[in-house]
C-alpha positions as a printed NumPy array, in Angstrom:
array([[ -0.006,  -0.08 ,  -0.031],
       [  2.822,   2.33 ,   0.768],
       [  4.379,   2.013,  -2.772],
       [  0.935,   2.583,  -4.274],
       [  0.292,   5.775,  -2.27 ],
       [  3.651,   7.095,  -3.241],
       [  3.027,   6.186,  -6.914],
       [ -0.268,   8.179,  -6.848],
       [  1.435,  11.092,  -5.168],
       [  4.156,  11.195,  -7.875],
       [  1.643,  10.934, -10.657],
       [ -0.274,  13.869,  -9.237],
       [  2.988,  15.904,  -8.824],
       [  4.091,  15.209, -12.413],
       [  0.703,  16.039, -13.905],
       [  0.382,  19.268, -12.058],
       [  3.956,  20.317, -12.935],
       [  3.285,  19.626, -16.657],
       [  0.161,  21.682, -16.526],
       [  1.978,  24.589, -14.866],
       [ -0.093,  24.724, -11.681],
       [  0.677,  23.23 ,  -8.209],
       [ -1.744,  21.385,  -6.001],
       [ -3.812,  23.575,  -3.759],
       [ -2.635,  22.005,  -0.519],
       [  0.485,  19.96 ,  -1.036],
       [  0.711,  17.268,   1.566],
       [  3.855,  16.168,   3.26 ],
       [  5.806,  13.576,   1.439],
       [  7.13 ,  10.391,   2.901],
       [ 10.728,   9.1  ,   2.381],
       [ 11.683,   5.543,   1.948],
       [ 14.292,   4.022,   4.286],
       [ 17.844,   3.788,   3.17 ],
       [ 18.603,   1.139,   0.622],
       [ 19.505,  -2.33 ,   1.988],
       [ 23.054,  -3.37 ,   2.082],
       [ 22.504,  -6.236,  -0.218],
       [ 20.737,  -4.355,  -2.91 ],
       [ 21.638,  -5.426,  -6.527],
       [ 23.197,  -2.917,  -8.95 ],
       [ 19.954,  -3.09 , -11.201],
       [ 17.711,  -2.352,  -8.179],
       [ 19.896,   0.42 ,  -6.975],
       [ 19.789,   2.055, -10.423],
       [ 16.021,   1.842, -10.542],
       [ 15.877,   3.318,  -7.098],
       [ 18.042,   6.241,  -7.989],
       [ 15.973,   6.89 , -11.124],
       [ 12.898,   7.039,  -9.017],
       [ 14.534,   9.459,  -6.61 ],
       [ 15.622,  11.739,  -9.476],
       [ 12.195,  11.731, -11.165],
       [ 10.725,  12.877,  -7.863],
       [ 13.195,  15.575,  -7.504],
       [ 12.574,  16.657, -11.271],
       [  8.769,  16.773, -10.519],
       [  9.328,  18.901,  -7.293],
       [ 11.554,  21.176,  -9.203],
       [  8.892,  21.904, -11.873],
       [  6.483,  22.583,  -9.077],
       [  8.855,  25.102,  -7.545],
       [  9.114,  27.022, -10.727],
       [  5.364,  27.72 , -10.576],
       [  4.48 ,  27.517,  -6.804],
       [  5.207,  29.966,  -3.92 ],
       [  8.339,  28.954,  -2.149],
       [  6.427,  28.294,   1.118],
       [  4.196,  25.765,  -0.578],
       [  7.089,  23.526,  -1.861],
       [  7.742,  20.5  ,   0.075],
       [ 11.283,  19.13 ,   0.742],
       [ 12.939,  16.665,  -1.685],
       [ 11.649,  13.169,  -1.549],
       [ 12.342,   9.688,  -2.523],
       [  9.409,   7.63 ,  -3.925],
       [  8.329,   4.404,  -5.515],
       [  8.641,   3.22 ,  -9.108],
       [  8.218,   5.855, -11.861],
       [  4.887,   6.5  , -13.384],
       [  4.536,   7.074, -17.14 ],
       [  2.543,  10.472, -17.366],
       [  1.453,  10.034, -20.977],
       [  0.858,   6.75 , -22.862],
       [  2.87 ,   6.349, -26.197],
       [ -0.314,   6.894, -28.201],
       [ -0.279,  10.462, -27.072],
       [  2.974,  10.851, -28.835],
       [  4.067,  13.422, -26.295],
       [  7.704,  14.419, -26.457],
       [ 10.033,  13.316, -23.644],
       [  9.211,  15.544, -20.747],
       [ 12.697,  15.901, -19.537],
       [ 13.856,  17.482, -22.724],
       [ 11.893,  20.474, -21.879],
       [ 13.454,  22.066, -18.928],
       [ 11.809,  24.957, -16.965],
       [ 13.885,  28.046, -16.14 ],
       [ 15.697,  27.433, -12.837],
       [ 14.208,  29.253,  -9.882],
       [ 16.337,  28.009,  -6.997],
       [ 18.831,  25.258,  -6.382],
       [ 17.326,  21.827,  -5.71 ],
       [ 19.071,  19.269,  -3.672],
       [ 19.627,  16.034,  -5.47 ],
       [ 21.134,  13.205,  -3.424],
       [ 22.018,  10.751,  -6.215],
       [ 24.565,  11.031,  -8.811],
       [ 24.037,  10.271, -12.505],
       [ 26.372,  10.501, -15.543],
       [ 26.11 ,  14.075, -16.917],
       [ 25.141,  15.077, -20.351],
       [ 27.652,  15.942, -22.995],
       [ 29.1  ,  19.409, -22.601],
       [ 28.269,  20.313, -26.043],
       [ 24.472,  19.754, -25.501],
       [ 22.502,  22.796, -24.38 ],
       [ 19.113,  21.996, -22.974],
       [ 16.214,  24.114, -24.082],
       [ 13.602,  25.523, -21.683],
       [  9.938,  25.931, -22.503],
       [ 10.339,  29.599, -23.328],
       [ 14.064,  30.314, -23.057],
       [ 17.408,  28.948, -24.153],
       [ 19.343,  27.58 , -21.113],
       [ 22.89 ,  29.041, -21.146],
       [ 25.818,  26.799, -20.727],
       [ 26.274,  27.792, -17.09 ],
       [ 22.834,  26.494, -16.282],
       [ 23.272,  23.171, -18.101],
       [ 24.776,  21.398, -15.121],
       [ 21.547,  21.995, -13.142],
       [ 19.332,  20.852, -15.987],
       [ 21.279,  17.853, -17.236],
       [ 20.236,  15.526, -14.333],
       [ 16.584,  15.794, -15.48 ],
       [ 17.732,  15.178, -19.01 ],
       [ 19.415,  11.964, -18.045],
       [ 16.36 ,  10.73 , -16.173],
       [ 13.474,  11.02 , -18.568],
       [ 15.064,  10.524, -22.056],
       [ 16.523,   7.324, -20.783],
       [ 13.224,   5.705, -20.024],
       [ 12.655,   2.717, -22.303],
       [  8.883,   3.185, -22.098],
       [  9.108,   6.294, -24.39 ],
       [  8.292,   5.779, -28.018],
       [  5.804,   3.638, -29.917],
       [  6.644,   0.175, -31.367],
       [  6.207,  -0.44 , -35.04 ],
       [  3.287,  -2.59 , -35.968],
       [  4.663,  -5.772, -37.622],
       [  2.738,  -5.071, -40.914],
       [  4.193,  -1.499, -41.034],
       [  7.65 ,  -2.807, -40.309],
       [  7.309,  -5.316, -43.164],
       [  6.044,  -2.626, -45.555],
       [  8.87 ,  -0.195, -44.52 ],
       [ 11.525,  -2.882, -45.024],
       [ 10.324,  -3.814, -48.513],
       [  9.955,  -0.117, -49.518],
       [ 13.508,   0.553, -48.511],
       [ 15.51 ,  -2.562, -49.296],
       [ 13.164,  -4.856, -51.322],
       [ 13.04 ,  -8.594, -50.929],
       [ 16.437,  -9.55 , -52.139],
       [ 18.882,  -7.108, -50.51 ],
       [ 22.409,  -8.32 , -50.097],
       [ 24.318,  -8.377, -46.849],
       [ 26.925,  -5.988, -48.396],
       [ 24.229,  -3.326, -48.955],
       [ 22.918,  -3.826, -45.442],
       [ 26.527,  -3.524, -43.958],
       [ 26.775,  -0.126, -45.804],
       [ 23.594,   1.221, -44.289],
       [ 24.127,  -0.286, -40.846],
       [ 27.588,   1.276, -40.392],
       [ 27.225,   4.907, -41.34 ],
       [ 26.762,   7.506, -38.675],
       [ 26.037,  11.277, -39.13 ],
       [ 29.3  ,  12.642, -37.83 ],
       [ 31.48 ,  15.71 , -38.449],
       [ 34.962,  15.549, -39.713],
       [ 37.747,  15.885, -37.208],
       [ 39.968,  17.594, -39.722],
       [ 40.08 ,  21.379, -39.094],
       [ 39.845,  22.262, -42.76 ],
       [ 36.758,  20.2  , -43.336],
       [ 35.237,  20.67 , -39.84 ],
       [ 31.921,  21.714, -41.208],
       [ 31.523,  18.545, -43.184],
       [ 29.988,  15.158, -42.494],
       [ 32.189,  12.157, -43.169],
       [ 31.164,   9.26 , -45.202],
       [ 32.778,   5.866, -44.751],
       [ 30.248,   3.756, -46.747],
       [ 29.208,   4.011, -50.316],
       [ 25.437,   3.606, -50.12 ],
       [ 24.132,   6.371, -47.801],
       [ 25.807,   9.278, -49.562],
       [ 22.469,  10.627, -50.858],
       [ 21.228,  10.961, -47.364],
       [ 24.462,  12.439, -46.011],
       [ 24.963,  14.915, -48.849],
       [ 21.438,  16.266, -48.462],
       [ 21.761,  16.663, -44.667],
       [ 25.188,  18.275, -45.259],
       [ 23.487,  20.905, -47.576],
       [ 21.035,  21.861, -44.797],
       [ 23.764,  21.846, -42.195],
       [ 25.77 ,  24.282, -44.302],
       [ 22.602,  26.577, -44.538],
       [ 22.515,  26.83 , -40.792],
       [ 26.261,  27.141, -40.309],
       [ 26.709,  29.802, -43.063],
       [ 23.565,  31.824, -42.817],
       [ 22.064,  31.115, -39.372],
       [ 25.14 ,  31.024, -37.247],
       [ 23.85 ,  33.721, -34.857],
       [ 20.484,  31.911, -34.366],
       [ 21.593,  28.332, -33.682],
       [ 20.309,  28.695, -30.043],
       [ 16.747,  29.224, -31.219],
       [ 15.063,  25.879, -31.393],
       [ 12.453,  27.194, -33.867],
       [ 14.888,  28.761, -36.232],
       [ 13.848,  26.218, -38.916],
       [ 10.417,  27.709, -39.085],
       [  9.907,  28.955, -42.694],
       [  8.714,  32.42 , -41.404],
       [ 11.948,  32.908, -39.617],
       [ 14.053,  31.852, -42.565],
       [ 12.347,  34.264, -44.884],
       [ 13.551,  37.307, -42.881],
       [ 17.001,  35.793, -42.573],
       [ 17.265,  35.409, -46.401],
       [ 16.187,  38.943, -47.028],
       [ 18.969,  40.035, -44.623],
       [ 21.728,  38.1  , -46.35 ],
       [ 20.697,  39.1  , -49.783],
       [ 21.076,  42.76 , -48.871],
       [ 24.145,  42.244, -46.509],
       [ 27.363,  40.471, -46.475],
       [ 28.651,  36.952, -47.242],
       [ 29.297,  34.213, -44.634],
       [ 32.788,  33.418, -43.483],
       [ 34.895,  30.566, -44.72 ],
       [ 36.793,  30.033, -41.595],
       [ 35.455,  26.491, -41.081],
       [ 38.188,  25.519, -38.394],
       [ 36.781,  28.09 , -36.023],
       [ 33.267,  26.337, -35.757],
       [ 32.532,  25.114, -32.307],
       [ 31.305,  21.615, -31.554],
       [ 28.111,  23.025, -29.948],
       [ 27.481,  25.139, -33.006],
       [ 27.927,  22.253, -35.438],
       [ 25.695,  19.964, -33.341],
       [ 22.896,  22.538, -33.209],
       [ 23.246,  23.129, -36.939],
       [ 22.944,  19.404, -37.563],
       [ 19.77 ,  19.102, -35.328],
       [ 18.249,  22.196, -36.999],
       [ 18.948,  20.565, -40.376],
       [ 17.261,  17.227, -39.168],
       [ 14.263,  19.013, -37.774],
       [ 13.726,  21.03 , -40.992],
       [ 13.959,  17.983, -43.258],
       [ 11.561,  15.927, -41.048],
       [  8.945,  18.631, -40.837],
       [  9.303,  19.32 , -44.576],
       [  8.564,  15.535, -45.166],
       [  5.662,  16.025, -42.778],
       [  4.156,  18.869, -44.741],
       [  5.15 ,  21.236, -41.924],
       [  2.716,  19.626, -39.47 ],
       [  4.69 ,  16.734, -37.916],
       [  7.987,  15.033, -37.69 ],
       [  8.487,  11.33 , -36.735],
       [ 11.767,  10.395, -35.05 ],
       [ 12.793,   6.788, -35.171],
       [ 15.331,   5.551, -32.611],
       [ 16.527,   2.257, -31.056],
       [ 14.387,   1.292, -27.996],
       [ 16.373,   1.578, -24.751],
       [ 19.332,   3.232, -26.566],
       [ 19.018,   6.893, -25.706],
       [ 21.767,   8.109, -23.369],
       [ 25.278,   8.545, -24.794],
       [ 26.902,   6.15 , -22.286],
       [ 24.677,   3.37 , -23.457],
       [ 24.822,   3.847, -27.244],
       [ 28.121,   2.06 , -28.314],
       [ 27.593,  -0.802, -25.779],
       [ 23.811,  -1.359, -26.69 ],
       [ 24.382,  -1.456, -30.418],
       [ 26.993,  -4.128, -30.201],
       [ 24.413,  -6.849, -30.132],
       [ 22.012,  -5.184, -32.644],
       [ 21.848,  -6.169, -36.258],
       [ 19.221,  -5.005, -38.786],
       [ 18.884,  -7.644, -41.396],
       [ 15.094,  -8.069, -41.782],
       [ 11.733,  -6.507, -41.112],
       [ 11.479,  -8.565, -37.916],
       [ 14.731,  -6.75 , -36.701],
       [ 12.983,  -3.459, -37.532],
       [  9.932,  -4.278, -35.566],
       [ 12.021,  -5.601, -32.625],
       [ 14.352,  -2.702, -32.084],
       [ 12.689,   0.476, -33.654],
       [ 10.671,   2.943, -31.599],
       [  9.056,   6.169, -32.874],
       [  7.929,   9.393, -31.441],
       [  5.754,  11.915, -33.294],
       [  6.165,  15.64 , -32.736],
       [  3.971,  18.476, -33.845],
       [  6.246,  21.143, -32.339],
       [  9.587,  22.026, -33.869],
       [ 10.798,  23.096, -30.5  ],
       [  9.994,  19.763, -28.865],
       [ 11.479,  17.842, -31.811],
       [ 14.683,  19.999, -31.616],
       [ 15.083,  19.243, -27.952],
       [ 14.63 ,  15.629, -28.354],
       [ 17.063,  15.236, -31.21 ],
       [ 19.603,  17.403, -29.436],
       [ 19.484,  15.296, -26.261],
       [ 19.638,  12.061, -28.385],
       [ 22.189,  13.107, -31.052],
       [ 24.757,  10.496, -29.944],
       [ 22.47 ,   7.783, -31.36 ],
       [ 22.388,   9.466, -34.68 ],
       [ 26.209,   9.741, -34.613],
       [ 26.316,   5.965, -34.155],
       [ 26.652,   3.447, -36.873],
       [ 22.879,   3.294, -37.392],
       [ 22.486,   7.034, -37.709],
       [ 22.03 ,   7.394, -41.4  ],
       [ 19.492,   4.561, -41.567],
       [ 17.528,   5.922, -38.602],
       [ 17.223,   9.366, -40.194],
       [ 16.089,   7.906, -43.552],
       [ 13.451,   5.903, -41.678],
       [ 12.369,   9.059, -39.811],
       [ 12.083,  10.86 , -43.029],
       [  9.877,   8.14 , -44.602],
       [  7.69 ,   7.886, -41.593],
       [  7.263,  11.567, -41.277],
       [  6.018,  11.621, -44.955],
       [  3.916,   8.521, -44.407],
       [  4.536,   5.244, -46.384],
       [  1.256,   5.546, -48.298],
       [  2.245,   9.157, -49.462],
       [  5.711,   7.887, -50.374],
       [  4.28 ,   5.269, -52.745],
       [  1.81 ,   7.749, -54.159],
       [  4.782,  10.12 , -54.9  ],
       [  6.672,   7.633, -56.995],
       [  6.265,   6.714, -60.567],
       [  7.239,   3.096, -59.939],
       [  6.565,   2.139, -56.364],
       [  7.492,  -1.496, -57.05 ],
       [ 11.213,  -0.74 , -56.91 ],
       [ 13.086,  -0.421, -53.55 ],
       [ 14.359,   3.071, -52.631],
       [ 17.824,   1.715, -51.987],
       [ 18.938,   0.673, -55.419],
       [ 20.635,  -2.64 , -56.339],
       [ 23.273,  -3.81 , -56.716],
       [ 25.46 ,  -1.117, -54.987],
       [ 23.   ,   0.14 , -52.351],
       [ 22.902,   3.742, -53.532],
       [ 20.197,   6.162, -52.312],
       [ 17.764,   6.661, -55.214],
       [ 16.872,   9.988, -56.59 ],
       [ 13.463,   9.601, -54.778],
       [ 15.289,   9.634, -51.429],
       [ 17.293,  12.72 , -52.322],
       [ 14.259,  14.473, -53.635],
       [ 12.254,  13.445, -50.487],
       [ 14.907,  15.289, -48.357],
       [ 15.071,  18.339, -50.698],
       [ 11.341,  18.982, -51.294],
       [  9.384,  16.728, -48.96 ],
       [  8.104,  14.417, -51.689],
       [  9.575,  11.187, -52.946],
       [  9.181,  12.129, -56.665],
       [ 11.618,  10.445, -59.046],
       [ 12.288,  13.314, -61.429],
       [ 14.09 ,  16.628, -61.209],
       [ 12.167,  18.733, -63.591],
       [  9.566,  21.311, -62.351],
       [  6.031,  20.172, -61.689],
       [  4.316,  17.337, -63.55 ],
       [  4.856,  16.182, -67.217],
       [  1.513,  15.169, -68.818],
       [  1.986,  12.076, -70.986],
       [ -1.653,  11.934, -72.1  ],
       [ -4.16 ,   9.387, -71.418],
       [ -4.4  ,  10.402, -67.794],
       [ -0.685,   9.52 , -67.324],
       [  1.942,  11.922, -65.991],
       [  5.431,  12.022, -64.501],
       [  5.995,  13.762, -61.22 ],
       [  8.757,  16.353, -60.642],
       [  9.555,  19.006, -58.094],
       [  6.432,  20.732, -56.854],
       [  7.698,  24.118, -55.65 ],
       [ 10.7  ,  26.203, -54.537],
       [ 13.288,  24.48 , -52.302],
       [ 15.765,  25.631, -49.637],
       [ 18.846,  23.913, -51.089],
       [ 19.103,  22.733, -54.693],
       [ 20.36 ,  20.022, -56.979],
       [ 22.734,  19.78 , -59.93 ],
       [ 23.796,  16.605, -61.901],
       [ 26.378,  15.571, -64.263],
       [ 23.677,  13.711, -66.161],
       [ 22.173,  16.942, -67.382],
       [ 25.447,  17.917, -68.998],
       [ 25.236,  14.535, -70.87 ],
       [ 21.81 ,  15.477, -71.958],
       [ 20.239,  12.567, -70.121],
       [ 17.872,  14.68 , -67.909],
       [ 16.81 ,  18.276, -67.388],
       [ 16.975,  19.793, -63.875],
       [ 14.228,  22.442, -63.429],
       [ 14.538,  25.935, -62.187],
       [ 13.341,  24.986, -58.707],
       [ 16.337,  22.896, -58.052],
       [ 18.807,  24.991, -59.981],
       [ 17.844,  28.207, -58.211],
       [ 17.153,  27.279, -54.56 ],
       [ 16.648,  29.92 , -51.87 ],
       [ 20.094,  29.43 , -50.53 ],
       [ 23.24 ,  29.058, -52.705],
       [ 23.833,  25.352, -51.802],
       [ 23.372,  22.442, -54.115],
       [ 23.666,  18.658, -53.781],
       [ 25.69 ,  17.529, -56.885],
       [ 24.818,  14.158, -58.438],
       [ 27.172,  11.97 , -60.533],
       [ 26.579,   8.424, -61.843],
       [ 27.468,   6.879, -58.5  ],
       [ 27.932,   9.517, -55.833],
       [ 26.513,  12.674, -54.246],
       [ 28.659,  15.688, -53.143],
       [ 27.858,  19.325, -52.183],
       [ 28.48 ,  22.704, -53.848],
       [ 27.969,  25.886, -51.998],
       [ 28.798,  29.637, -52.035],
       [ 29.21 ,  31.993, -49.092],
       [ 27.317,  34.791, -50.81 ],
       [ 23.536,  34.522, -51.881],
       [ 24.191,  37.169, -54.458],
       [ 25.779,  34.592, -56.756],
       [ 22.185,  33.712, -57.768],
       [ 21.043,  37.277, -58.445],
       [ 20.09 ,  38.145, -61.951],
       [ 20.133,  41.315, -63.913],
       [ 17.198,  42.511, -65.988],
       [ 18.118,  40.482, -69.1  ],
       [ 18.957,  37.404, -67.168],
       [ 15.577,  37.481, -65.358],
       [ 13.992,  37.882, -68.723],
       [ 15.764,  34.867, -70.109],
       [ 15.014,  32.772, -67.076],
       [ 11.295,  33.612, -67.483],
       [ 11.214,  32.689, -71.109],
       [ 13.136,  29.45 , -70.4  ],
       [ 10.648,  28.464, -67.635],
       [  7.713,  29.142, -70.013],
       [  9.293,  27.075, -72.704],
       [ 10.133,  24.183, -70.358],
       [  6.548,  24.181, -69.111],
       [  5.418,  23.264, -72.536],
       [  8.246,  20.776, -73.24 ],
       [  6.661,  17.304, -73.168],
       [  9.785,  15.584, -74.506],
       [ 11.441,  15.029, -71.071],
       [ 13.905,  17.843, -71.525],
       [ 14.675,  17.35 , -75.168],
       [ 14.401,  21.03 , -75.865],
       [ 11.491,  21.246, -78.338],
       [  7.754,  22.006, -78.143],
       [  4.799,  21.844, -80.395],
       [  3.314,  24.846, -82.224],
       [  0.338,  25.065, -79.886],
       [  2.681,  25.176, -76.854],
       [  4.867,  27.607, -78.664],
       [  1.857,  30.073, -79.036],
       [  1.262,  29.701, -75.308],
       [  4.967,  30.561, -74.551],
       [  4.674,  33.87 , -76.69 ],
       [  1.436,  34.862, -74.743],
       [  2.994,  34.063, -71.347],
       [  6.12 ,  36.055, -72.117],
       [  4.794,  39.047, -74.16 ],
       [  6.923,  38.182, -77.221],
       [  5.855,  39.491, -80.515],
       [  7.619,  38.048, -83.726],
       [  7.104,  39.597, -87.184],
       [  4.623,  37.315, -89.074],
       [  7.29 ,  36.078, -91.528],
       [  9.622,  35.146, -88.657],
       [  6.827,  33.351, -86.804],
       [  5.929,  31.353, -89.879],
       [  9.577,  30.333, -90.171],
       [  9.73 ,  29.163, -86.642],
       [  6.591,  27.165, -86.88 ],
       [  7.05 ,  25.757, -90.358],
       [  8.485,  22.383, -89.154],
       [  5.672,  21.736, -86.668],
       [  8.022,  21.804, -83.667],
       [ 10.071,  24.584, -82.221],
       [ 13.476,  23.82 , -81.031],
       [ 14.938,  25.917, -78.135],
       [ 18.234,  26.713, -79.897],
       [ 16.376,  28.133, -82.934],
       [ 13.982,  29.998, -80.691],
       [ 16.808,  31.498, -78.636],
       [ 18.636,  32.623, -81.882],
       [ 15.523,  34.413, -83.023],
       [ 15.11 ,  36.08 , -79.55 ],
       [ 18.707,  37.483, -79.98 ],
       [ 17.707,  39.203, -83.093],
       [ 14.458,  40.471, -81.727],
       [ 14.423,  43.946, -80.194],
       [ 13.952,  44.24 , -76.477],
       [ 10.857,  46.324, -76.919],
       [  9.207,  43.36 , -78.738],
       [ 10.134,  41.05 , -75.93 ],
       [ 13.411,  39.88 , -77.396],
       [ 16.96 ,  39.837, -76.063],
       [ 18.758,  42.046, -78.523],
       [ 21.334,  44.087, -76.608],
       [ 23.318,  46.724, -78.431],
       [ 26.019,  46.838, -75.764],
       [ 26.729,  43.023, -75.949],
       [ 27.277,  43.005, -72.155],
       [ 24.644,  41.006, -70.35 ],
       [ 26.069,  40.719, -66.907],
       [ 29.497,  39.251, -66.48 ],
       [ 29.908,  37.492, -63.108],
       [ 32.92 ,  36.557, -60.957],
       [ 32.547,  34.705, -57.742],
       [ 33.921,  31.994, -55.483],
       [ 32.275,  28.681, -54.891],
       [ 33.269,  25.524, -52.702],
       [ 32.913,  21.897, -53.334],
       [ 32.747,  19.311, -50.565],
       [ 33.074,  15.563, -50.926],
       [ 32.399,  13.813, -47.611],
       [ 33.721,  10.442, -48.599],
       [ 36.965,   9.898, -46.68 ],
       [ 40.1  ,   9.636, -48.699],
       [ 43.547,   8.509, -47.51 ],
       [ 46.037,  11.436, -47.361],
       [ 49.517,  11.567, -45.902],
       [ 49.65 ,  13.264, -42.476],
       [ 53.072,  14.675, -42.79 ],
       [ 55.351,  16.679, -45.162],
       [ 55.957,  14.808, -48.244],
       [ 56.241,  11.053, -48.776],
       [ 58.596,  10.359, -46.012],
       [ 58.876,   7.332, -43.901],
       [ 57.402,   9.196, -40.94 ],
       [ 54.148,  10.246, -42.728],
       [ 51.031,   8.521, -41.613],
       [ 48.027,   7.995, -44.025],
       [ 44.805,   9.452, -42.446],
       [ 41.164,   9.471, -43.751],
       [ 39.553,  12.717, -44.266],
       [ 36.916,  14.467, -46.623],
       [ 37.965,  16.8  , -49.395],
       [ 37.047,  20.511, -50.07 ],
       [ 37.968,  22.594, -52.905],
       [ 37.692,  26.327, -53.562],
       [ 36.886,  27.303, -57.071],
       [ 37.023,  30.711, -58.814],
       [ 34.265,  31.124, -61.257],
       [ 33.939,  33.498, -64.093],
       [ 30.773,  33.702, -66.137],
       [ 31.122,  35.727, -69.431],
       [ 28.42 ,  37.895, -70.658],
       [ 25.449,  36.164, -72.264],
       [ 25.391,  35.345, -75.936],
       [ 25.363,  38.204, -78.484],
       [ 23.776,  37.459, -81.766],
       [ 27.194,  37.359, -83.642],
       [ 28.794,  35.257, -81.095],
       [ 25.821,  32.821, -81.012],
       [ 25.687,  32.456, -84.842],
       [ 29.54 ,  31.902, -84.886],
       [ 29.142,  29.09 , -82.249],
       [ 26.348,  27.549, -84.198],
       [ 28.53 ,  27.447, -87.333],
       [ 31.418,  26.004, -85.349],
       [ 29.255,  23.423, -83.705],
       [ 27.672,  22.453, -87.069],
       [ 31.063,  22.01 , -88.664],
       [ 32.138,  19.611, -85.866],
       [ 28.894,  17.607, -86.289],
       [ 27.462,  18.42 , -82.983],
       [ 23.632,  18.86 , -82.798],
       [ 23.439,  18.753, -79.069],
       [ 21.566,  21.799, -77.71 ],
       [ 23.298,  21.387, -74.413],
       [ 26.681,  21.78 , -76.228],
       [ 25.599,  25.004, -77.749],
       [ 24.503,  26.561, -74.608],
       [ 27.07 ,  25.212, -72.261],
       [ 30.269,  25.208, -74.343],
       [ 33.033,  27.54 , -72.896],
       [ 34.176,  30.532, -74.974],
       [ 37.357,  29.858, -76.769],
       [ 39.154,  32.977, -75.516],
       [ 38.741,  31.989, -71.866],
       [ 41.357,  29.787, -70.177],
       [ 40.08 ,  27.444, -67.513],
       [ 40.553,  24.181, -65.774],
       [ 38.186,  21.306, -66.453],
       [ 36.727,  18.502, -64.455],
       [ 33.362,  16.776, -64.388],
       [ 32.271,  19.21 , -61.615],
       [ 32.786,  22.073, -64.141],
       [ 30.222,  20.467, -66.43 ],
       [ 27.801,  20.478, -63.525],
       [ 28.477,  24.086, -62.699],
       [ 27.81 ,  25.015, -66.375],
       [ 24.295,  23.51 , -66.078],
       [ 23.655,  26.349, -63.649],
       [ 25.9  ,  29.092, -65.079],
       [ 26.346,  28.453, -68.846],
       [ 29.822,  28.864, -70.239],
       [ 31.302,  29.321, -66.716],
       [ 35.075,  29.208, -66.61 ],
       [ 36.515,  27.633, -63.326],
       [ 39.978,  27.457, -61.843],
       [ 41.338,  26.112, -58.478],
       [ 44.468,  25.202, -56.706],
       [ 45.599,  21.745, -55.629],
       [ 43.818,  18.47 , -56.474],
       [ 41.168,  18.278, -59.08 ],
       [ 37.696,  18.438, -57.386],
       [ 36.134,  15.001, -57.425],
       [ 32.339,  14.099, -57.665],
       [ 32.988,  10.388, -57.263]])
């Protein structure tokens, strides 16, 4: 009876503390006698946890109750779960009330990492107050009762969606041994390290969001709601009218990097959840840092049964609560299962039925065989919140009620691909021109990241904006999958949408073949006066640009840690970063364009991408496959760098 009374009292105290109001007449609490001498370590640990939960509940009461009404610290019976898992309430201990006065806690618990700052309900707890708050953090987030088990049918559906029915052990090993960790190398301290080949699509996309916060939100990392779109809008306006970010990556603090990572994770998960929810998947019973490595030693994920056995999920509707939970549990995402857990969290945040509806072919697994690479659907899910398989804007109508799905709207960070330079696909303007100057770069087998420190690299002058508008209108009518031609009916719509007026004889020439090719249309625009909607520019200068851009490849590469190839040098593994100087010449003039058409025709090239992306002969530059990717965003860009050639594989 004594334990039951204490349990009821603790439940009342916790409920009243969570509701922000103390009991009207708090009754004196009873203390249990000292622990018996022969108490087992497990029993002692449970007893200490109960003691600390009681202290945590009392502390919450003190923050809202008059000092005279607060009873002394107590020790009580087994802990009571305040809210059942179905309520998907965030772990209570992650939300720490502002400290009012010191509270005596008689038991010791391992402290939280020093780089973790605990957020309060309404304020950010400064580092000097973390020591007082971290005891509560250790108590509640370590409860194994937190989180909801996956239903066996859901676990089976999730497994087949991600890996399919015939996944190899090699692919599973790649995805089971990749954490989300920062590089220890000062030069690449802002970057996430990749050790396995498969999860690069997840890591590169998370990396892009991390850079957004490190570069452009460095002064707001303590705000748990900085990922809210309304906040980001004001920040973008500030940077577009202000200065560029710094490139001193070695000065980044561990706390700042951790918070940037958590903000990136929160933004992606809520993006997948249409801004309304975020689902966090974790390993049941593996929360606290001191438990992670030891607990994961006996865990393998090789089937849907393993998913169902070890996975737990918590659903959040508050960015603040999701931020606090992830910040407290970031060691689990740094562990070897981190990349897989975040992918699962993203899929569940979107909803498995919605994921399948997003896809053009839902019968194929999201992790592609035989090498285990993240599919474009995974990358697009993390970029735009939908698991669409294509990179063009909007939908492409194929007729007969069939269509192909592309990117639905503007994105925060973008995407470029080598495949476009090979004329194998067409990346739309949504991905090419993201809100922030950061792009995931895709090759045939790997994903890396390209970024600039100044958002102004994406600004366009009047003629550039005009060209972009015309190109978007043309692409909207292009039903060839990026082939660069449209029907006459679509061409008439383009002319109406862009206020272009051709002389009747020129219009007849363009429409004579029944289809209009972009290169011929663009050539005609260069001859058409600006007042008629054309691009004719008497000066021949349409906005030359020069800027610096950075490329980061997170896959670890062996380099010598020493001066030269001496016997004392030691090979180390570290990612690679390259600084590129980019010069974009003025846009085509009529004479220059016609000269290039003649030159390309003489060489037998009929590829429209060659015409628009070929570098000018007079500009000396270095070349690498990355440069071809850059030219899909900035046509005819000339790039140069120092040191090793930037690698996108």
